[in-house]
C-alpha positions in Angstrom: -9.0 13.0 -15.8 -9.0 11.8 -12.1 -9.8 14.7 -9.4 -9.8 15.3 -5.7 -10.6 17.6 -3.1 -9.5 18.5 0.4 -11.5 20.5 2.7 -9.9 22.1 5.8 -12.0 21.2 9.1 -10.3 22.6 11.9 -6.6 22.8 13.2 -4.8 20.6 10.9 -7.5 18.2 10.1 -9.1 17.9 6.7 -11.7 15.7 4.7 -10.3 14.7 1.5 -12.7 13.3 -1.3 -12.1 11.5 -4.2 -14.0 11.8 -7.5 -15.6 8.5 -6.5 -17.3 10.1 -3.8 -15.2 8.3 -1.1 -13.8 10.6 2.0 -11.1 10.1 4.5 -9.8 12.2 7.4 -6.3 13.7 7.0 -4.8 15.0 10.1 -1.5 16.1 11.4 0.3 15.2 14.8 -0.1 17.1 18.0 3.4 18.5 17.4 1.9 20.6 14.4 -1.3 21.3 15.7 -3.2 18.0 14.8 -5.5 16.0 16.6 -4.1 12.8 15.5 -7.6 11.7 13.9 -6.5 10.5 10.9 -3.4 9.3 8.3 -0.9 12.0 7.4 -0.8 12.9 3.7 2.6 10.9 3.4 1.3 7.8 5.1 -1.7 8.0 2.8 1.0 7.5 -0.4 2.3 4.2 1.4 -1.4 2.9 1.8 -2.1 3.7 -1.7 1.0 1.9 -3.0 0.1 -1.1 -0.8 -3.3 -1.2 -2.0 -2.5 -0.7 -5.5 -0.3 -3.7 -5.7 -2.4 -5.8 -3.2 -5.0 -5.4 -5.6 -3.0 -6.4 -8.5 -1.8 -9.4 -6.7 -5.2 -10.4 -5.9 -6.6 -10.0 -9.3 -3.9 -12.0 -11.0 -3.8 -15.0 -8.3 -7.6 -15.1 -9.2 -6.7 -15.3 -12.9 -4.3 -18.0 -12.2 -6.9 -20.0 -10.1 -4.7 -20.0 -7.0 -5.9 -21.0 -3.8 -5.5 -18.5 -1.5 -7.1 -17.2 1.5 -5.5 -14.2 2.4 -3.1 -11.4 1.0 -1.5 -9.2 3.2 1.0 -6.2 1.8 3.3 -4.3 4.3 5.3 -1.2 3.3 8.1 0.2 5.2 9.9 3.5 4.0 12.9 5.8 4.7 12.5 9.4 3.9 15.2 12.2 3.1 16.3 13.9 5.9 15.4 17.4 4.4 12.7 19.1 2.6 10.7 17.9 0.6 11.5 14.8 2.6 10.3 12.3 -0.4 10.6 8.6 0.2 14.0 7.5 -0.8 14.0 3.7 -0.2 10.7 1.6 0.1 10.3 -2.1 1.0 7.5 -4.2 0.1 6.6 -7.4 1.9 4.0 -9.5 0.6 2.4 -12.2 2.7 0.1 -14.7 0.6 -1.9 -17.0 2.5 -3.1 -20.5 1.0 -2.0 -23.2 -0.9 -0.4 -21.1 -3.6 2.5 -22.2 -6.2 5.6 -20.2 -5.8 6.1 -19.6 -9.5 2.3 -17.9 -9.4 3.2 -15.7 -6.6 6.0 -14.4 -7.9 4.7 -14.0 -11.3 1.9 -12.0 -9.8 3.9 -9.9 -7.5 6.6 -9.3 -10.8 3.5 -8.0 -13.2 2.1 -5.9 -10.5 5.6 -4.2 -9.7 6.6 -4.1 -13.4 3.7 -3.6 -15.2 0.5 -2.8 -13.6 0.9 -0.5 -10.1 0.8 3.1 -11.2 1.6 4.0 -7.7 4.7 1.7 -7.6 6.1 3.5 -11.0 5.4 6.8 -9.7 7.2 6.2 -6.2 10.2 4.7 -8.4 11.0 7.9 -9.6 12.3 9.2 -6.2 12.8 6.0 -4.3 14.7 2.6 -4.7 11.6 0.4 -4.4 12.5 -3.3 -3.2 10.2 -6.4 -2.5 10.1 -9.9 -0.9 7.3 -12.1 -0.4 6.3 -15.3 1.9 3.8 -17.9 1.2 2.2 -19.2 4.4 0.6 -22.6 3.6 -2.5 -23.8 5.3 -0.6 -25.9 7.8 1.4 -23.1 9.0 -1.1 -20.7 9.1 -1.8 -19.4 12.8 -5.5 -19.9 13.8 -5.6 -16.8 16.0 -4.7 -14.7 12.8 -7.6 -15.8 10.9 
C-alpha cells in the first residue's frame, strides 16, 4: 500500500510528503490565494506521468545497451472546460539524445506506454494519450544545451 500526506502551511500552500520521506511544496496561483511557491496538484500529475515514462525509457534503453546521453520528456495537456476539469488530451514528446537505434527507441517507448508506466495507464482512463519521439544524434546536438 502506498501513502501520501499533505499538510496545510498557510494561504494555499501545502507540504506534500510521500511514504518514501520525500517532500514537495504545493501552492495555488495568486488568483486563488496562493503565493505561487510550488506546482499545482494537476501539474504534479503531468510531472508524475513524465517521470514515470522517462524512468521506464532510460531503464529499457540501458538494458538494450544503447548509447544515449540524455532523455527529455515533455508533456502537454488539455483539460475539460467544466469541473472537475480532468485532462482530456495528453501528448508526450520524447527527446532521446545520443547514438540510439530508431527500433530501440520506439520499443522502449511502446513498452513504457503499453505495459510498464502505471501513470500512463491511469491517465488513459480519462484522456486520449498520444506520443511522438525524436532521436537527436551526437552530430545534431547543440553544445549549448549540454
